[in-house]
C-alpha positions as CSV (number, residue, x, y, z in Angstrom):
1,M,123.3,135.7,150.9
2,R,124.7,137.7,148.2
3,V,124.2,135.7,144.7
4,M,126.8,136.5,142.3
5,L,125.8,136.5,138.3
6,P,127.3,138.2,135.7
7,S,125.0,140.9,134.3
8,R,127.2,140.9,131.0
9,P,128.3,138.2,128.7
10,E,131.6,136.5,129.5
11,P,133.5,134.3,127.3
12,R,132.0,131.2,127.1
13,V,134.9,129.4,129.1
14,A,136.6,132.1,131.6
15,T,140.2,131.8,132.4
16,R,139.2,130.5,135.7
17,H,137.0,127.9,134.2
18,W,140.2,126.8,132.3
19,V,142.0,126.7,135.6
20,A,139.3,124.5,137.4
21,L,139.2,122.2,134.2
22,S,142.6,122.0,134.2
23,A,142.8,120.9,138.0
24,A,140.5,118.4,137.5
25,V,141.8,117.0,134.7
26,V,145.2,116.9,136.8
27,T,144.2,115.5,139.7
28,I,142.2,112.3,137.8
29,A,145.6,111.5,136.0
30,A,147.8,111.3,139.3
31,A,145.3,110.4,142.0
32,P,146.4,106.4,141.2
33,F,150.1,107.6,141.3
34,V,149.9,108.9,144.5
35,L,147.3,107.3,146.5
36,P,147.3,103.4,147.8
37,S,144.0,101.2,147.2
38,Y,142.2,101.8,149.6
39,P,141.9,105.8,149.8
40,L,141.8,105.6,146.0
41,A,138.5,103.3,146.1
42,L,137.1,105.6,148.7
43,L,137.7,108.9,146.3
44,T,136.6,106.5,143.6
45,L,133.5,105.7,145.5
46,A,133.5,109.6,146.4
47,L,133.5,110.8,142.9
48,A,130.5,108.8,142.2
49,Y,128.7,110.1,145.3
50,G,129.6,113.6,144.6
51,L,127.8,113.4,140.9
52,F,125.0,111.8,142.8
53,A,125.1,115.0,144.4
54,F,125.5,117.1,141.6
55,G,122.5,115.7,140.3
56,L,120.2,116.2,143.5
57,D,122.2,120.2,143.2
58,L,120.5,120.2,139.4
59,S,116.7,120.2,141.6
60,W,117.9,121.4,144.9
61,G,120.2,124.0,145.0
62,R,119.6,125.5,141.1
63,A,115.6,125.4,141.5
64,G,114.4,125.2,144.6
65,V,113.1,121.6,144.4
66,V,113.5,119.3,147.1
67,S,113.5,116.0,146.9
68,I,113.8,113.9,150.2
69,G,113.8,110.2,148.1
70,H,116.1,110.6,145.7
71,A,118.0,107.8,146.2
72,A,115.4,106.1,144.2
73,F,116.7,107.1,141.1
74,F,120.3,106.4,142.1
75,G,119.3,102.9,143.0
76,I,117.8,102.3,139.9
77,G,120.8,103.1,138.0
78,A,122.9,100.9,140.0
79,Y,120.3,97.9,139.8
80,G,120.2,98.5,135.7
81,V,123.6,97.3,136.0
82,A,123.6,94.7,138.4
83,I,120.8,92.8,137.1
84,A,122.0,93.3,133.4
85,G,125.6,92.3,134.5
86,H,123.6,89.1,136.6
87,N,121.6,88.0,133.7
88,D,124.7,88.3,130.8
89,V,123.9,91.2,129.1
90,P,126.0,94.1,128.9
91,Q,126.2,96.6,131.6
92,I,125.6,99.9,129.1
93,V,122.3,98.2,127.9
94,G,121.3,98.0,131.6
95,A,122.5,101.5,132.5
96,L,120.3,103.1,129.4
97,A,117.2,101.1,130.8
98,A,117.8,102.5,133.7
99,L,117.8,105.8,132.5
100,I,114.7,105.7,130.7
101,I,112.8,104.3,133.5
102,S,114.0,107.0,136.0
103,A,113.0,109.5,133.5
104,L,109.3,108.2,133.1
105,V,109.1,107.9,136.6
106,A,110.7,111.5,137.4
107,L,108.5,113.0,134.8
108,V,105.1,111.3,136.4
109,V,106.4,112.8,139.9
110,G,107.5,115.6,138.9
111,R,103.8,116.9,137.5
112,I,102.7,116.1,140.4
113,G,105.3,117.3,142.7
114,V,105.5,120.9,141.0
115,G,102.1,120.8,139.1
116,P,99.6,123.8,139.4
117,K,97.8,122.6,142.0
118,A,100.8,121.2,144.2
119,L,101.8,122.3,147.6
120,A,104.7,123.4,149.3
121,S,105.7,120.4,150.7
122,T,104.0,117.8,148.2
123,M,106.9,117.1,146.1
124,A,108.8,116.5,149.5
125,V,106.4,114.3,150.5
126,I,105.9,112.0,147.0
127,T,109.7,111.7,147.1
128,L,109.9,110.1,150.5
129,A,107.2,107.7,149.3
130,L,108.8,106.8,146.4
131,T,112.0,105.8,148.1
132,L,110.6,104.0,150.7
133,L,108.4,102.2,147.7
134,A,111.6,101.7,145.9
135,E,113.4,99.9,148.8
136,Q,110.6,97.6,150.1
137,G,110.3,96.8,145.8
138,A,113.8,95.7,146.2
139,R,113.9,93.4,149.2
140,S,110.2,92.3,147.8
141,W,110.6,91.1,144.0
142,L,113.6,88.4,144.6
143,G,113.6,87.2,141.6
144,L,115.1,90.3,140.0
145,T,116.4,91.9,142.8
146,N,117.8,88.9,145.1
147,G,115.9,90.7,147.8
148,S,118.1,92.0,150.7
149,N,120.9,89.9,149.6
150,G,121.4,92.4,146.7
151,I,123.2,91.6,143.7
152,F,127.0,91.3,143.2
153,V,128.8,93.4,140.7
154,P,132.6,92.5,139.3
155,S,134.9,95.0,139.9
156,S,137.9,95.7,137.2
157,G,140.1,97.0,139.9
158,A,141.1,100.0,142.0
159,V,142.9,101.7,139.0
160,T,140.5,101.0,136.2
161,N,137.4,101.7,138.6
162,F,138.8,105.0,139.4
163,Y,139.5,105.7,135.7
164,V,136.1,104.8,134.4
165,T,134.4,106.7,137.1
166,G,137.0,109.8,136.7
167,I,136.5,110.4,133.2
168,L,132.7,109.7,133.1
169,V,132.0,112.0,135.9
170,F,133.9,114.4,134.2
171,V,132.6,114.2,131.5
172,I,129.1,114.4,132.2
173,V,129.7,117.6,134.9
174,V,131.3,119.5,132.2
175,A,128.7,119.0,129.2
176,I,125.8,120.0,132.0
177,W,127.7,123.3,133.3
178,L,128.6,124.0,129.7
179,L,125.5,123.3,127.6
180,L,122.8,123.9,130.2
181,L,123.7,125.9,133.5
182,R,125.5,128.6,131.8
183,G,122.7,129.0,129.3
184,R,119.0,129.6,129.5
185,F,118.1,126.3,131.9
186,G,120.6,127.7,134.2
187,R,119.8,131.5,134.0
188,R,115.5,130.5,134.3
189,A,116.1,128.0,137.2
190,L,118.2,130.4,139.5
191,A,115.2,133.4,138.5
192,V,113.0,130.7,139.7
193,R,114.5,129.8,142.9
194,L,114.5,133.5,144.2
195,N,111.8,134.8,143.0
196,E,109.1,132.4,141.4
197,H,106.0,134.7,140.7
198,R,108.5,137.6,139.2
199,T,109.9,134.8,136.6
200,E,106.4,134.0,136.0
201,H,105.3,137.2,135.1
202,L,108.5,137.9,132.6
203,G,107.2,134.9,130.6
204,V,109.1,131.9,132.0
205,S,106.8,128.6,133.1
206,P,107.9,127.9,136.6
207,M,106.4,124.4,136.4
208,R,108.1,123.6,133.1
209,T,111.9,125.4,134.7
210,K,111.6,122.7,137.9
211,L,110.0,119.7,136.0
212,T,113.0,119.9,134.1
213,A,115.2,120.5,136.9
214,F,113.6,117.7,138.4
215,V,113.9,115.3,135.6
216,L,117.5,115.9,134.5
217,S,118.5,116.1,138.4
218,A,116.9,112.3,138.3
219,L,118.7,111.3,135.0
220,V,121.9,112.5,136.7
221,A,121.7,110.5,139.9
222,T,120.6,107.6,137.7
223,A,124.1,107.8,135.7
224,A,125.9,108.4,139.2
225,G,124.2,104.6,140.4
226,A,125.0,103.2,137.1
227,I,128.8,104.4,137.8
228,A,128.8,103.8,141.3
229,A,127.9,100.2,140.7
230,P,131.2,98.2,139.8
231,V,133.1,100.7,142.9
232,M,130.0,99.6,145.6
233,G,130.7,96.0,144.6
234,L,127.3,94.7,146.3
235,V,123.8,96.3,145.0
236,S,121.2,96.2,148.1
237,P,118.3,97.9,148.5
238,G,119.7,100.4,150.9
239,V,121.0,102.2,147.8
240,L,117.5,102.9,147.1
241,G,116.6,104.0,150.4
242,I,115.8,106.5,152.8
243,V,119.4,106.7,154.7
244,M,120.6,107.1,151.1
245,S,118.4,110.0,150.3
246,T,119.1,111.6,153.7
247,Q,122.7,111.3,153.5
248,V,122.8,113.3,149.8
249,L,120.9,115.6,151.6
250,V,123.7,115.7,154.2
251,W,126.3,115.8,151.8
252,V,124.7,118.9,149.3
253,A,123.9,121.1,152.2
254,V,127.4,120.4,154.4
255,G,129.5,120.9,150.9
256,G,126.9,124.2,149.8
257,K,124.3,123.8,147.5
258,G,124.3,125.7,144.1
259,T,128.0,125.0,143.6
260,I,129.5,122.7,141.5
261,F,132.9,122.3,144.0
262,G,131.1,122.3,147.2
263,V,128.4,119.3,146.4
264,F,131.8,117.2,145.3
265,F,133.6,118.9,148.3
266,G,131.1,117.8,150.7
267,A,130.6,114.0,149.2
268,G,134.1,113.7,149.8
269,V,134.5,114.7,153.3
270,V,131.5,113.0,154.4
271,T,132.4,109.8,152.6
272,I,136.0,109.5,153.3
273,G,135.2,111.3,157.0
274,Q,132.5,108.6,157.4
275,Q,134.4,105.4,156.4
276,Y,137.4,106.5,158.7
277,L,135.2,108.0,161.7
278,G,132.9,104.6,161.2
279,D,136.1,102.3,161.6
280,A,136.9,104.5,164.7
281,I,133.4,104.9,166.6
282,G,131.4,102.3,165.0
283,A,127.5,103.5,164.2
284,W,128.0,106.9,166.4
285,Y,129.0,108.2,163.3
286,L,125.5,108.8,162.4
287,L,125.1,111.2,165.6
288,V,128.0,113.2,164.7
289,L,127.2,113.4,160.9
290,G,123.5,115.0,162.2
291,V,125.1,117.2,164.6
292,V,127.2,118.3,161.9
293,F,124.9,118.9,159.4
294,I,122.4,120.6,162.0
295,L,125.2,122.7,163.1
296,V,125.9,124.1,159.1
297,V,122.1,124.2,158.1
298,K,121.9,126.3,161.5
299,F,125.5,128.7,161.7
300,A,127.0,128.0,157.8
301,P,123.5,128.0,155.6
302,T,126.2,128.9,152.5
303,G,127.6,124.8,154.1
304,L,131.7,124.5,153.8
305,V,132.2,126.3,150.6
306,G,131.1,129.4,152.2
307,I,132.8,129.3,155.0
308,L,135.5,128.6,153.2
309,S,134.8,131.4,150.5
310,R,134.9,134.1,153.1
311,F,138.1,132.9,155.1
312,L,139.7,132.9,151.5
313,R,137.9,136.9,151.7
314,R,136.1,135.4,147.6
315,D,133.0,135.9,146.6
316,V,131.9,132.1,146.0
317,G,128.4,133.6,144.4
318,R,130.1,133.7,141.7
319,A,130.5,130.2,141.3
320,A,127.4,128.9,142.7
321,S,125.6,131.0,139.9
322,Q,128.0,131.1,136.9
323,G,125.9,128.7,134.8
324,A,122.8,131.4,134.5
325,V,124.6,134.0,132.9
326,I,121.9,136.5,132.2
327,G,123.4,138.8,129.9
328,A,123.6,136.2,127.1
329,K,120.8,137.3,124.7
330,E,118.9,133.8,122.7
331,A,116.2,133.5,121.0
332,P,113.4,133.7,123.6
333,D,111.0,130.8,123.2
334,V,108.0,133.6,123.2
335,P,105.7,133.9,120.3
336,G,106.1,137.6,119.9
337,H,103.6,139.7,119.1
338,I,99.6,138.2,118.9
339,A,98.5,137.9,115.6
340,H,95.0,139.5,116.0
341,K,95.1,143.3,115.0
342,S,92.8,144.7,118.1
343,A,92.3,148.3,118.7
344,D,92.3,147.4,122.1
345,A,95.0,146.7,124.6
346,I,92.2,145.0,127.4
347,R,88.9,143.9,126.7
348,I,87.2,142.6,129.9
349,T,83.4,141.2,129.3
350,D,80.9,140.3,132.1
351,V,84.2,139.2,134.7
352,Q,82.9,137.8,137.9
353,K,85.1,136.3,140.3
354,S,84.0,134.5,143.9
355,F,85.4,133.1,147.0
356,G,83.6,131.1,148.4
357,S,80.2,132.2,148.4
358,V,81.3,135.9,148.4
359,P,81.0,138.0,145.3
360,I,84.0,140.3,144.6
361,I,83.8,140.9,140.8
362,N,80.3,141.4,140.0
363,G,80.1,141.6,136.2
364,V,83.1,143.9,135.0
365,D,83.4,145.5,131.5
366,L,85.8,147.0,131.0
367,T,87.7,148.2,127.7
368,V,91.4,149.5,127.5
369,A,92.7,150.8,124.0
370,R,96.3,150.4,123.1
371,G,98.7,153.3,124.3
372,E,96.3,154.6,126.8
373,I,96.8,155.1,130.3
374,V,93.8,154.2,133.0
375,C,93.7,154.8,136.2
376,L,91.6,152.4,138.4
377,I,90.3,153.8,141.6
378,G,87.9,153.2,144.5
379,P,87.4,152.5,147.9
380,N,89.1,150.0,149.6
381,G,88.0,146.8,149.2
382,A,86.3,147.6,145.7
383,G,88.4,144.7,143.7
384,K,90.8,146.7,142.1
385,T,93.9,144.5,143.1
386,T,91.5,141.5,142.2
387,L,90.7,142.5,138.4
388,L,94.4,142.9,138.0
389,N,95.2,139.6,139.1
390,L,92.6,138.1,137.0
391,I,93.5,139.9,134.3
392,A,97.2,139.0,134.8
393,G,95.9,135.1,135.3
394,D,97.4,135.4,139.2
395,L,93.6,134.0,139.9
396,A,90.8,132.8,137.6
397,V,87.7,134.4,136.7
398,T,84.5,132.4,137.7
399,S,82.6,133.7,134.9
400,G,83.4,135.9,131.9
401,R,85.8,136.5,129.4
402,I,89.3,138.2,129.5
403,E,91.3,139.6,126.0
404,V,94.6,141.3,126.0
405,L,95.5,142.3,122.7
406,G,92.9,140.6,120.9
407,G,93.6,137.3,121.9
408,D,91.4,135.0,124.6
409,V,93.3,134.8,127.7
410,T,90.4,133.6,129.8
411,R,92.0,130.5,130.8
412,W,95.8,130.9,130.1
413,A,98.4,130.9,132.8
414,P,100.6,133.9,133.8
415,H,103.7,133.0,132.2
416,R,101.7,132.7,128.7
417,R,99.6,135.9,129.0
418,A,102.9,137.6,130.0
419,R,104.8,136.4,126.7
420,L,102.2,138.5,124.6
421,G,103.3,141.5,126.2
422,L,101.5,141.7,129.4
423,G,103.9,143.4,132.2
424,R,103.4,143.3,135.8
425,L,104.2,145.5,138.9
426,F,103.2,144.5,142.5
427,Q,102.5,146.3,145.9
428,V,105.3,145.3,147.2
429,P,108.4,145.7,144.4
430,S,109.0,141.9,143.0
431,L,112.6,141.5,142.4
432,Y,115.6,139.5,142.9
433,P,116.9,140.9,146.0
434,D,120.2,138.6,146.3
435,L,121.0,140.0,142.9
436,T,122.4,143.5,142.1
437,P,120.0,146.0,140.2
438,G,122.4,145.6,137.1
439,Q,121.7,141.3,137.1
440,N,118.3,141.8,137.7
441,M,117.7,143.9,134.3
442,A,119.7,141.7,132.5
443,F,118.1,139.0,133.3
444,A,114.9,140.8,132.2
445,R,116.3,141.4,129.2
446,A,117.7,137.8,128.4
447,E,113.7,137.1,128.2
448,A,112.6,140.4,126.5
449,F,110.9,139.7,123.1
450,R,111.5,143.1,121.6
451,A,114.1,145.7,122.3
452,V,113.4,148.7,124.3
453,D,115.4,151.8,124.9
454,L,114.9,153.0,128.4
455,P,114.9,156.7,129.6
456,E,118.2,157.8,131.5
457,E,116.5,157.0,134.8
458,L,115.5,153.6,134.4
459,D,118.5,152.4,132.3
460,R,121.1,153.6,135.5
461,F,120.2,150.5,136.7
462,S,121.7,148.6,134.1
463,A,125.0,149.5,135.1
464,M,124.4,148.8,138.8
465,D,126.7,145.9,139.8
466,D,128.0,147.6,143.9
467,V,124.8,146.8,145.7
468,L,122.2,144.5,146.5
469,A,119.0,145.0,144.9
470,S,117.3,144.5,148.6
471,D,119.3,147.2,150.2
472,L,117.9,149.7,147.5
473,S,115.5,152.1,149.1
474,L,112.0,151.6,148.4
475,A,112.0,154.5,145.5
476,D,114.8,152.8,144.1
477,Q,113.0,149.6,144.4
478,R,110.0,150.7,142.6
479,S,112.1,152.2,139.7
480,L,114.5,149.3,139.4
481,E,110.9,147.0,139.1
482,L,109.2,149.4,136.9
483,A,113.1,149.1,135.0
484,M,112.9,145.3,134.5
485,A,109.2,145.3,133.2
486,I,109.7,148.0,130.6
487,A,113.2,146.6,129.2
488,W,111.6,143.5,129.0
489,G,109.4,144.7,126.2
490,P,105.7,144.4,127.3
491,E,102.9,146.3,125.3
492,V,100.6,146.3,128.4
493,V,101.7,147.1,131.6
494,L,99.4,146.8,135.2
495,L,100.7,148.6,138.4
496,D,98.9,148.1,141.7
497,E,99.5,150.9,143.7
498,P,103.0,151.8,142.4
499,A,103.3,154.9,144.4
500,A,102.7,153.5,147.8
501,G,105.0,154.1,150.6
502,L,106.6,156.7,148.4
503,S,107.1,160.7,149.8
504,H,104.8,163.0,147.6
505,E,107.5,164.3,145.5
506,D,109.0,160.7,144.6
507,S,105.1,159.8,143.7
508,L,104.7,162.7,141.5
509,Q,108.1,162.2,140.0
510,L,107.0,158.5,139.4
511,A,104.1,159.6,137.6
512,S,106.0,161.8,135.1
513,L,108.3,158.9,134.1
514,M,105.2,156.8,133.6
515,R,104.2,159.4,131.3
516,R,107.0,159.9,129.4
517,I,107.2,156.1,129.1
518,N,103.9,155.9,127.5
519,A,104.8,158.4,124.8
520,Q,107.9,157.6,123.9
521,L,107.0,153.6,124.3
522,G,103.5,153.5,123.5
523,C,103.0,150.9,126.0
524,T,99.2,150.6,127.2
525,L,98.8,151.2,131.3
526,L,96.4,149.9,133.7
527,V,97.2,151.6,136.9
528,V,95.7,150.8,140.7
529,E,96.2,153.9,142.7
530,H,94.8,156.0,145.6
531,D,96.6,159.4,144.8
532,M,94.0,161.3,143.3
533,D,97.4,163.9,142.7
534,I,98.9,160.8,140.9
535,V,95.8,160.4,139.1
536,R,95.0,163.5,137.4
537,E,98.6,163.8,136.9
538,L,98.8,160.4,134.8
539,A,95.6,159.1,134.0
540,D,93.6,159.7,130.3
541,R,90.5,157.8,131.5
542,V,89.7,157.2,135.1
543,V,87.2,154.1,135.8
544,V,85.6,153.9,139.1
545,L,84.9,150.9,140.7
546,A,82.8,150.4,143.9
547,N,81.3,146.9,145.3
548,G,82.9,145.2,142.6
549,R,81.2,147.1,139.9
550,V,82.1,150.0,137.6
551,L,80.4,152.9,138.7
552,T,81.8,155.2,136.0
553,V,84.1,156.3,133.6
554,G,85.9,159.5,132.8
555,T,88.0,161.6,133.6
556,M,89.1,162.8,136.6
557,D,87.4,166.0,136.5
558,E,84.2,164.4,135.2
559,V,84.7,161.1,137.7
560,A,85.0,163.7,140.7
561,A,81.9,165.9,139.8
562,H,80.1,162.7,139.5
563,D,77.5,162.1,142.5
564,D,77.9,158.4,143.2
565,V,81.4,158.8,143.0
566,R,81.6,161.6,145.7
567,T,79.7,159.3,148.4
568,A,80.9,156.1,147.5
569,Y,85.0,157.1,147.4
570,L,85.7,160.7,147.5
571,G,83.2,161.4,149.9
572,A,81.0,164.6,149.8
573,V,82.9,167.8,148.5
């Protein structure tokens, strides 16, 4: 799926946005004059449910954090209002208390679900447990929730309910869209969802981004529950349960996750259709709903909005990610250059790494001076890529010390090392495949902490918006990854076999380009490479690694003449 993301700054609110906002205002203002009471009540409930779906979408559709039990937060909001009203406390107080409780619960759940030791399924499992626990708690805590009988919430009338719901939903959605989705949060959430590993090596914390998205999602869901309580009339344990959690997943998937219109459309279509279908066929509507969900997920993963957009020959992707204006130049939250004035870009002292009882790196000592190009060579299994992963923070050392630009980063996460100026390229190009090259470049520049003028061969990608990064040739994908890494403004760049898969001619051109980047920008390069022609063209020094140890260091001619190197790597000559 193509995700359209503006690669250059746009007006804060473009014309198409004003049109959409005006249409929403007119619809809210006019609906009570054209709809009878029952359809108006259904539309009111659909708006509240749409806000609930929008809340889930902030987590799932924007940042890729799946919550199977999101109804727990919706129910907290509904019960907050219901319990407050039942005890003659202003409903706003109950809503605020519910928001505080949801924020605390979401922080705890989020830290566990997206923490450094979390598995891909952890968040799904823990949120499922949360909604089951919340529903059972509501059934059992009779003195507070009145058990299965629920709590009645008086209504102010169909028209009043509609206007209050419509205005609150409109204000919440517009505020989040304008202040968050179109800024740094929206940009980073999208980047984390598309390629978490690349985003981390551009200095963004995936965990912080996903945790922020989840907590914000929980708060919006809680607000939706508080708004929906007077509309529903009766708040019972079902609003916290697995059925409601499943329904909101259906609304988002059917409408189209990652789109504001899509989630409200999905909630409206399913909610209103469910009422009329339920009256006609009873409990069978659940089967119909399940079939629709399966068909949409299987054949229309972009949801009904995606189908409509293709039918109308319009790209919904722009609406899906309009919040992340990655060309917007904000002051990045990076510390800039490290305070230490070290002559060394990288210093590794007695670093060891073992996987279980198997040693991979055995006491490596290595120093790379600022502005130097060092090529790391050695036979397969020598530990070259492992050493780069240790320097970048993708692996933790078993023992030893790693310094980058004069600071001890041995225990730092990859994004913290990146914010010092440590860039990374991988064996397989790591890009944002569903974005254009120009959008890839715009994101790298938006996160940069120093301005860099790129060579023409790399800067050409900045204006390339007519093709997706995934459709580029391998040579261009490698060049684009290099362009992103350099445009981001690093002082040190780690490159893992940058010429892998390229023709000999393309490899030599890439080596020449890296040499010019080093000369023009002063970037320090540590390169793992197998092609000796590339090494000879590129390296100031060559480090030979064998059996997890540094075998020798010198120029290409010096290491090639070394007897141990000839035996271990180059073979007898």
